[in-house]
C-alpha positions, 0 to 999 in steps of 0.5 A: 501432475505437472499440468495441474500444478502449473494450471493452479499457478496460472490460476493464482496470479488473478488471485494475487492481483485482486488481493493487492488490489483490495488491499490498496483500496482498504488501506485508502478507504481507512480513515486517516493519514498513512503517515499517522500510523507510520510516524504515530499520531502522538509524536507527529507533533515533534516530527519536522513536516519536511521529513514527513513529506520525504517519506511520503515521496519515498513510498510514493504516497504523494502519487495518485492512487492508480500510480501507487500500485 
């Protein structure tokens, strides 16, 4: 039984990696800027552009795609 559980856990590692990779590409293929979702398109005009840039840096959205993972 322990052997079966270990085998399934080892098989889950590539699955989790694949899910994370697909999720990242889907987010970047979606139209718009992730900051539009975070700040809200309606409220973006009232938000300081420097604050938006700081949030981008905090979450690594200013980095290339391969670094964001």
